[in-house]
C-alpha positions as CSV (number, residue, x, y, z in Angstrom):
1,X,-18.2,-70.9,-44.1
2,X,-21.3,-69.2,-42.8
3,X,-23.7,-71.1,-45.0
4,X,-22.0,-74.4,-44.2
5,X,-22.0,-74.1,-40.4
6,X,-25.2,-72.3,-39.4
7,X,-27.5,-75.1,-40.2
8,X,-25.3,-77.7,-38.6
9,X,-25.7,-76.3,-35.1
10,X,-28.9,-77.8,-33.7
11,X,-30.5,-75.8,-30.9
12,X,-28.4,-72.7,-31.5
13,X,-29.9,-69.6,-32.9
14,X,-28.6,-68.9,-36.5
15,X,-27.3,-65.6,-35.2
16,X,-24.7,-64.3,-37.5
17,X,-21.9,-64.5,-34.9
18,X,-21.6,-68.3,-34.6
19,X,-20.3,-68.9,-38.1
20,X,-17.8,-66.1,-37.9
21,X,-16.6,-67.6,-34.6
22,X,-16.3,-71.0,-36.1
23,X,-14.2,-69.6,-38.9
24,X,-12.0,-67.8,-36.4
25,X,-11.5,-71.0,-34.3
26,X,-10.6,-73.0,-37.5
27,X,-8.2,-70.4,-38.7
28,X,-6.6,-70.0,-35.3
29,X,-6.0,-73.8,-35.3
30,X,-4.3,-73.4,-38.7
31,X,-1.9,-70.8,-37.3
32,X,-3.5,-67.8,-39.0
33,X,-2.5,-64.5,-37.3
34,X,-5.0,-62.6,-35.1
35,X,-4.9,-59.7,-37.5
36,X,-5.8,-61.9,-40.6
37,X,-8.5,-63.7,-38.6
38,X,-10.1,-60.4,-37.7
39,X,-10.1,-59.3,-41.3
40,X,-11.8,-62.6,-42.3
41,X,-14.3,-62.3,-39.4
42,X,-15.2,-58.8,-40.6
43,X,-15.5,-60.0,-44.2
44,X,-18.0,-62.6,-43.2
45,X,-19.8,-60.3,-40.8
46,X,-20.2,-57.6,-43.5
47,X,-20.8,-59.7,-46.6
48,X,-24.5,-58.7,-46.8
49,X,-24.0,-55.1,-45.7
50,X,-24.8,-53.0,-48.7
51,X,-23.2,-49.6,-48.5
52,X,-20.8,-50.6,-45.6
53,X,-18.7,-53.5,-47.0
54,X,-17.7,-51.6,-50.1
55,X,-16.3,-48.8,-48.0
56,X,-14.1,-51.1,-45.9
57,X,-10.8,-52.8,-46.7
58,X,-10.5,-54.3,-50.2
59,X,-10.7,-57.8,-48.9
60,X,-14.0,-57.1,-47.2
61,X,-15.4,-55.4,-50.3
62,X,-14.4,-58.3,-52.4
63,X,-16.2,-60.8,-50.2
64,X,-19.3,-58.6,-50.3
65,X,-19.2,-58.2,-54.1
66,X,-18.4,-61.9,-54.6
67,X,-21.3,-63.0,-52.5
68,X,-23.7,-60.8,-54.4
69,X,-22.5,-62.1,-57.7
70,X,-22.3,-65.7,-56.6
71,X,-25.7,-65.9,-54.8
72,X,-28.0,-63.7,-56.9
73,X,-26.0,-62.8,-59.9
74,X,-25.8,-59.1,-58.9
75,X,-24.0,-57.2,-61.7
76,X,-23.0,-60.4,-63.4
77,X,-23.4,-58.6,-66.7
78,X,-20.4,-56.5,-65.8
79,X,-18.1,-59.5,-65.9
80,X,-16.6,-60.8,-69.1
81,X,-19.0,-63.5,-70.4
82,X,-16.1,-65.9,-71.3
83,X,-14.8,-65.6,-67.7
84,X,-18.3,-66.3,-66.3
85,X,-18.6,-69.4,-68.6
86,X,-15.2,-70.7,-67.7
87,X,-15.8,-70.2,-64.0
88,X,-19.2,-72.0,-64.1
89,X,-17.6,-74.8,-66.2
90,X,-14.8,-75.2,-63.6
91,X,-17.1,-74.8,-60.6
92,X,-20.6,-75.9,-61.5
93,X,-23.4,-74.5,-59.4
94,X,-25.1,-78.0,-58.9
95,X,-28.5,-76.5,-58.4
96,X,-27.1,-73.9,-55.9
97,X,-30.2,-71.7,-55.8
98,X,-32.4,-74.6,-54.6
99,X,-29.8,-75.9,-52.1
100,X,-28.9,-72.5,-50.7
101,X,-32.6,-71.6,-50.3
102,X,-33.1,-74.8,-48.4
103,X,-30.2,-74.0,-46.1
104,X,-31.6,-70.6,-45.5
105,X,-35.1,-71.9,-44.7
106,X,-33.7,-74.7,-42.4
107,X,-31.5,-72.2,-40.6
108,X,-34.4,-69.8,-40.0
109,X,-36.6,-72.6,-38.8
110,X,-34.2,-73.2,-35.9
111,X,-34.9,-69.7,-34.6
112,X,-37.5,-67.9,-36.7
113,X,-37.4,-64.8,-34.6
114,X,-33.8,-64.2,-35.7
115,X,-35.1,-63.3,-39.1
116,X,-37.2,-60.4,-37.9
117,X,-36.5,-57.1,-39.8
118,X,-33.6,-58.7,-41.8
119,X,-33.3,-59.8,-45.4
120,X,-34.6,-63.2,-44.3
121,X,-37.9,-61.9,-42.9
122,X,-39.9,-62.5,-46.1
123,X,-38.5,-66.0,-46.5
124,X,-39.3,-66.8,-42.8
125,X,-42.9,-65.6,-43.1
126,X,-43.5,-67.3,-46.4
127,X,-41.8,-70.6,-45.8
128,X,-41.8,-71.3,-42.0
129,X,-45.3,-72.5,-40.8
130,X,-46.7,-70.2,-38.2
131,X,-43.9,-67.6,-38.5
132,X,-45.1,-64.0,-38.4
133,X,-42.0,-61.9,-38.1
134,X,-42.4,-58.2,-38.3
135,X,-40.9,-56.4,-41.2
136,X,-39.1,-53.1,-40.7
137,X,-42.0,-51.3,-42.5
138,X,-44.6,-52.8,-40.2
139,X,-42.6,-51.9,-37.1
140,X,-42.1,-48.4,-38.3
141,X,-45.8,-48.0,-39.0
142,X,-46.6,-49.3,-35.6
143,X,-44.2,-47.0,-33.8
144,X,-45.7,-45.6,-30.6
145,X,-44.3,-42.1,-31.3
146,X,-46.9,-39.4,-32.1
147,X,-45.6,-37.4,-35.1
């Protein structure tokens, strides 16, 4: 849901709350309970949160693990090869990497500053003309504190 809604909201910053709110509104319209909607919201919110999502409810951890496997193949080698082959045959990736990367770049381009000090910072700086977002490392090195 996040990857499908973020880039379709012209003029709105691709802040990570809009897609979760869109999912919540959709699910509310479908009659899903507030408790289930909150679990889904948290799952979307934490799907890239390494070290946090895996310590939360199983549903949240599953979305986090699934996103890692699906997007970058994280620990794909731990899954049975036959299951991976069957899954890809049933649900072809259709050049997912290129399409997903394009969505990420388009999303960042709407509000490049939103990528500062996130996993999207490098992509923003490398693929958005004129974008010079600070990284966490650069901000830490430039800290005004005398130590």
